[in-house]
RONUTOR-946288 format. One record per residue (C-alpha): residue in one letter; x, y negated, z negated. Coordinates in steps of 0.05 Angstrom, whole numbers, plus 5000, padded with zeros to 4 digits. Each point is the difference from the previous one (the first is absolute). Example, Ala and Ser with C-alpha at 12.3 -4.5 7.8 and 13.67 -1.06 7.14 Angstrom:
2
a524650904844 s502749315013 
END
This chain:
612
m441748544613 r496150275060 n499349605064 t492650095016 g501149725070 f503450665019 r495050454966 q495050145057 p504950125057 r504350424955 r494150434980 l498150095074 a507250175019 a500350494942 a494450425030 a504050255059 w506450104960 l496450374944 a497250495050 g507150225014 v500950254929 v493050114972 v494550295044 a493550284974 s496450545039 a493850384979 t501950595044 a507450054983 v502150664971 a506250074957 a505350475027 a502250554953 d507650014995 d503250594965 d506849664998 p499449274975 v506849785026 t497850145073 r493949544995 l503449435037 g501350445059 r492649905016 t495849434973 r494450224954 w493849684970 t499449934924 h493449834967 g497649674937 n505349464998 s499549314970 v502149455047 r500949264986 l502349495052 l505249504974 a499149435050 f503449454961 p507250014975 e498049774930 e495650604989 s505150455034 w505549794953 q495550074939 a498150705023 r507350195008 f501749794929 e493950354972 l501450635040 v507250114976 e497749874928 r495850635006 a506150435016 r501850544950 h503850505043 h502649685064 v499749405047 f501750045073 i501349355037 s501849905074 t500649335034 f503249705061 a502549374965 w500949804927 h502049274997 d504349674948 d494849464987 h494949844945 y495050575011 g505350505021 e504049864937 l493749984956 f497950705022 r507150274994 e500649744928 h493250294983 l502150675029 v506650004961 e496449894934 l494850535018 v505450525016 r503649874934 a493650034960 r497350645033 r506650374997 r500349884925 e493250364996 n501450515054 p507350135023 d497250345063 f496549375023 t502249865072 v500049395045 y502150085072 c501049385044 l501050095075 v502049375038 d501749915073 a507649935007 i499849395047 a494749624960 r503350164934 g504549405011 t503649674941 f495450274946 d505050544979 r501249654933 s492850104980 f499950725026 r506150144956 q496149744940 l494350485018 e504950575004 e503249824934 a493050024968 g499050715027 a496749915068 v502750345062 v500949565062 r501350245071 s500949635066 f496350285061 n504550115060 r506049684967 q506849835028 s506050344969 w507549965007 g499149445050 v496050475046 g493049805022 p493650384986 l499650715027 y493049895029 d496649375022 p492949904972 r499149554940 m495550154941 h494149514993 d496250384946 k497249564944 m497050444946 i499850124925 v497950684974 v499050114925 d499650694967 g497050305064 r493349694981 w500049285025 g503349655058 i500549345036 v501650005074 g500149435050 g504349495034 r502949564944 n507349994980 f502549754932 a500749265017 d497449304990 e498149915073 y492750194989 f498349454951 e500349365040 p493349705024 r502250085072 r502650714997 w505150275049 w498450744991 l492650144993 d499950714972 f495250444961 e500550584951 v495450554975 l499650284929 l498650745002 e498050524948 g498550725016 e502950585040 a502249535056 v505549774954 w503050705005 d501049925075 l502849304990 q504950274948 l502250565047 n501649475053 f504449654949 l503550644978 k501750205071 a502849315015 w503950054935 q503250655022 v501649725069 a503549414967 d505050484967 m500050545053 f506649855035 g507049924971 n505449515021 a503350515045 d493550095038 r500349275021 f506450155039 f498650695029 l492550175000 p496349845066 e493849584991 e495650525035 i501950534948 a498649504943 r493149855028 r498450745007 r501850134928 i495749424977 s494150235043 v500450704970 l500149724930 w494149555014 t495550515033 t501750604955 g502749704937 r506250425008 l507049945028 p502350415060 s503250484950 g493150154972 r501449674933 s495049474977 p502849404962 l492749844981 d498850634959 r502149674935 f494649485010 m494450505011 t497749994927 a493949754963 e504249434972 y501149725070 f493450235031 p494950014943 p493150295014 v494849465016 a494649974947 g493349915033 r499049505057 p503149324986 g496049725059 e496050175062 r505049845054 s502950495050 v507349845015 a505150235051 v507249794991 l503349885068 y507549985002 d503349665060 s507350204995 p503150005070 l504850534973 v494150484997 r494949785052 r500949735069 r493749584992 a497649614940 a493850324971 t497249334977 t500749745071 d495850575027 l494849874946 a499949255015 v499050155075 e494150444984 l496949494953 i500749445051 r497150435056 h493850114957 a499449294973 r493749635021 a499949354961 e507049774978 v507350224997 d504949634956 l507250245008 m505849734959 t507450175010 p506649624992 f502950345062 p495150065059 n503850555036 f493650315027 t499950665037 r496550055067 e494250394969 l499049474946 t500349435051 d494950365045 a495450124940 l500249264981 t498849795072 g494250485005 a496949734936 v500249295027 a497050235066 r493950314966 g498849374959 t503350204934 r503249424962 v507550134994 r504649594954 l507550114994 f504349734943 v507450035018 n506449724971 g502549355032 e507350195000 e498950365066 a499949325034 v507149864974 g502450645033 w497149775067 t503749344994 v506550394994 v498150425060 a498549375040 l506649704978 g503750625025 v496649945068 v502149275004 y507250204983 l500050505056 l497449495049 a505449514978 i505350535011 l497350155070 a499949265016 f507349954979 i501950615043 v496549715061 t502149274994 g506350044959 r497949384961 t502050074927 a495949414978 l493650335027 y501450624958 i501649604937 h493749585004 g495950635016 v502350294934 l500049394954 w493149695011 p496050654999 s503750204937 l497849344968 v492750125019 q500250734975 n503349804934 i494649484987 a494450485019 a502750564956 h500949514942 i492749805003 m497350705011 l504150314944 g498149474950 g505849524988 f507250044977 v499050514944 w495950515039 s504149945064 g506750054964 a501749315027 t500050255072 l499749285023 f507349934982 w501550425061 g500849285024 i506949984966 a502650545047 v496549685059 s503049324985 v506950314997 i499150295069 a497449335025 a506249664971 l504550485037 f496949985069 l495849375007 g501449275003 r498949504945 r492949805018 p497050715004 r503850174936 i496849424963 i493150165027 i500050744980 a503049864931 g495049434990 a494150455020 y501950514947 l501149464948 v493249695013 a496750684998 a503450174934 i497849344968 v492850075025 f499550724977 a502949824932 f493949564989 l495350535029 e503050574958 p494450014948 t494850025055 l503450565037 q501250414938 a492749924979 r498350435060 r503950574970 s501150324933 q506849924967 p504950515028 a504050494960 l507349824995 a501850605043 v495549745056 s503149315001 v507050294995 g498350485056 m497649435045 a506249594983 a504350615013 d497050055070 v502149285014 f506850154969 v501150625041 l497849675065 s503549344989 v506350214963 l501350695027 i498249825072 m500849255009 v506149884956 p504450535034 i498449675067 v501849314971 v506350274967 s502150325065 l499049355038 m503649614946 g505750505003 q500749895074 v500049254989 s505350074945 l504350435046 e499749505056 r501549444951 a506150374974 r502550105071 s499149265016 e503749804937 a505750475015 l500649705069 l499749294971 l505450164949 n504550245056 v499749305028 l499549544939 p502450004928 r494750264951 a499249324966 i498649665066 a495250565022 e496049924934 r499649255011 l497450105071 k494650484975 r497749504947 s500149385044 p500950105075 g503549425034 v506949705010 i505250134945 a506149544997 d505050004942 a506749674987 q505350294953 d505849564975 s504750594992 c499850715025 t504450515035 v498650325068 m503250645025 f500450235073 a502650715013 d501650275069 i501850715022 v506449975042 g499450335068 f492850214992 t497949675066 d505050425039 h498150624960 s492649905014 s501150075075 r502450724991 i494150264959 t492550095010 p494949484976 e497650494947 q507150094973 l501149255001 i493949844959 g501450594954 e507149794984 l498149264988 n494350224955 h504750454961 i505249444990 f495149444984 s495950434952 r506450104960 f501349255002 d492749874977 a501150434939 l506549624983 v496549325009 d494450214953 g505050254949 c503949354999 g493949544995 a501049685069 e494749915055 k500350315069 i498049485053 k500150405064 t504050435049 i502149775069 g502450575043 d505950284960 g500349384956 y497549974929 l498049344965 a499049934924 v499849434949 a500649894925 g497149394965 a494049955046 p494150015000 d500950064925 p505949554976 r505450314956 r506849744978 d504150655013 h498250055074 a507249985024 a502250564952 i494050425021 m501649955074 c507450154990 d498250624960 l495150205055 a505349915055 l504950444962 r494750554990 m498249995073 e507350095019 e500750574950 a493850345029 m502650025072 p504750614994 e494250434974 i495449735055 n505250165053 r500550724975 e492550075002 l499449715071 g506650295027 y502649355028 p505449514972 f495949374993 q503349374972 l496549414967 r501449255005 i496949574945 g499549254994 l497749594940 d498149264994 t497749604940 g496449345002 r493349645009 l494650385039 v493349855033 a495450595016 g492950065025 v494850475030 
END
């Protein structure tokens, strides 16, 4: 159902846009081209065309369905994005049935679909169904073997050409996003019939050849400049540098049928803006000239207002001479500026940290601006669904706060995100009403941005910090276990304070190295500590193997106990066994250290009181 509230401004905005594709001129003279495949090397006028403006998405979609139903020989489709949503799936299913039906009547019936490689997204399943039905699908500027595109520009063509007789060209993708009352993308299309369709079709065929022009090996070894040169030669001459033309097989009456009579009275020039071919966009030059000559009103609509200096000067001049100028631009630009502003704040926070050395100043300079930017982006993008839940950046932010800040700031920052999430949960219908429902790929893409930024950037930082904390904790525990039995150390970690225990029966062992005090006076401090560590490490292993507990070392004395802190009935037998093993280990220790140490051992069994 049409939204009549948008009708008048859309009609006005259409006037300037339509001039970029369809321009009537009483004095225009058609150029005579001997070789049709070189036409796009220089723009030409064609006359006697029928032109119909498709301002509303409902009539545009109806025209698309009706157009492909006329097809008897071929259908050429190029689009930037083909979403896996209601309208994208509906047109795909209709096209699948059409291909099957026409190929039963005519095995040579052809459908070519050219889709930008980046915007193709997760719709491969549906493309495979098209291919199984008999269509041929190519990705423009695709990645291959894990290697990125060979050349940079994207393909934003949106056109359908049927049998070389009829065509639709404009700005709409195959998606649901045009059918909400408050539309995100306000685009138009034109339905053409006449010789202008030939030039439109030649644009498609050249883009089709470019999409399959380079093999996988080229992506590793071919310089971009050479690739661009080959594309430019193909586009301006219709031939490859070798002289062969991949378009020759299309130069037949089946693909370019003679135009019967004059379908209409419009003169049309098809302008192609590929940056691979022209340094300047032809439509931009035309728009500049139109604005320079405008006297009453200029309406300019674009999702991306990346205006050239000439276009900006032309608009400024129009305003100066009293011409009414209205610009319709996409609101997402504001979100980009919030990210830029956030980056500036981050830099200032880093500089403040470098100058003052205050960590808290840096942390607060990152946390609170992040909160403000998250909330602003959430509102501008249209809620949780459209933004990919970017608000949940707060999870990563709260983790950082927990690591570096005290309890009060941690509660405040976490509470702010919680309150924002609750408030926006109630406002979600209102925020989404400002936008059309996104395709799944769009929401997943936005969520992936958050995932990449928060998980692949924030989590490694957090993991690194937690690893350092774990390392320091392990060192502290090792030091603690050198002083206390493990059971006592665990009790101290659970409940710090005084520990005092009494055992009715246990056995204590004290071992002393004979003559070590006199021996230590003849060696260096490093040798002294090294030899004691060697001996006591061997004793530690024997204690662990017997089930006893080391208490401590005092100089060259070694103190151990069995039956405490955990009571056991065989404590005396354990300590006797330990004493014998320590005596048996001394000859081997002496051979390793090169000195004839002797060991004295004393055992005592009875009641014991111990504490920390």
